[in-house]
C-alpha positions in Angstrom: -74.1 74.4 5.2 -70.5 71.8 5.2 -71.2 70.9 8.9 -75.2 70.1 7.7 -73.9 68.2 5.0 -71.9 66.3 7.4 -75.0 65.5 9.6 -77.2 64.5 6.6 -74.4 62.0 6.0 -73.5 61.1 9.4 -77.1 60.1 9.6 -77.6 58.5 6.6 -74.6 56.0 7.2 -76.3 54.9 10.7 -79.2 54.1 9.5 -77.8 51.8 7.3 -77.7 49.7 10.7 -81.3 49.3 10.0 -82.2 45.4 10.2 -78.3 44.7 9.9 -77.0 41.7 12.2 -73.4 42.8 13.8 -71.9 42.3 18.0 -72.8 44.9 19.9 -68.8 46.4 19.5 -69.2 46.3 15.7 -71.9 48.6 16.5 -70.6 50.6 19.3 -67.1 51.1 17.0 -69.6 52.1 13.7 -70.9 54.7 16.0 -67.2 55.8 17.4 -66.5 56.8 14.0 -69.1 58.8 13.1 -68.6 61.5 16.2 -70.5 59.2 19.4 -68.8 58.9 22.3 -68.7 54.4 23.0 -70.6 52.7 25.3 -68.6 49.6 26.5 -66.8 51.2 29.1 -70.2 53.0 30.7 -70.8 50.3 32.8 -74.8 50.1 31.4 -74.1 47.8 29.4 -77.4 45.1 31.2 -79.2 47.9 31.4 -78.8 48.5 27.4 -79.3 44.6 27.2 -82.6 44.3 29.2 -83.5 47.9 27.4 -82.7 46.7 23.8 -81.8 49.9 22.8 -78.6 51.7 23.2 -78.6 55.7 23.6 -75.2 57.7 22.0 -73.9 61.3 22.9 -72.6 63.4 20.3 -68.4 63.8 20.6 -69.1 67.3 19.3 -72.6 68.2 21.3 -72.0 66.3 24.6 -75.5 65.7 23.8 -77.9 62.7 23.4 -78.0 62.2 19.9 -79.1 59.2 18.4 -81.0 55.9 20.1 -80.4 52.3 18.9 -83.0 49.7 19.6 -82.2 46.3 18.6 -82.9 41.9 19.2 -80.5 40.0 20.5 -79.4 37.5 18.0 -76.6 36.1 20.1 -76.1 36.4 23.5 -72.4 36.3 25.1 -71.6 32.9 27.2 -71.2 32.1 31.0 -67.7 33.5 30.1 -67.5 35.7 28.0 -67.9 40.0 28.5 -71.6 41.1 28.7 -71.1 43.2 25.3 -70.2 39.8 23.6 -73.7 40.0 22.0 -75.1 39.8 18.5 -77.8 41.7 17.5 -80.2 42.8 14.8 -80.3 46.6 14.8 -84.8 47.6 14.7 -84.7 50.6 14.7 -82.3 54.5 14.3 -83.3 57.3 15.4 -82.5 60.9 16.0 -83.1 63.2 19.0 
């Protein structure tokens, strides 16, 4: 039961991201704090940006658990890292 309550609490925290504007790094940090693996070192940033969504894997389960869709509000500059962009979260879905 305690695990179920923790899962519900985690999803509520993530769902609060809906319609918020933030940097991709901030989004990734929130997801890591809530028990998901970071995607920053996965070499998938170009796919994430072109698909306008990112899938997060749970640390405890090793399963793809959450997909976050977004619109890019401010793209990274030519001399910046690919993940240095801002977004608005448009959808948060649990698998």
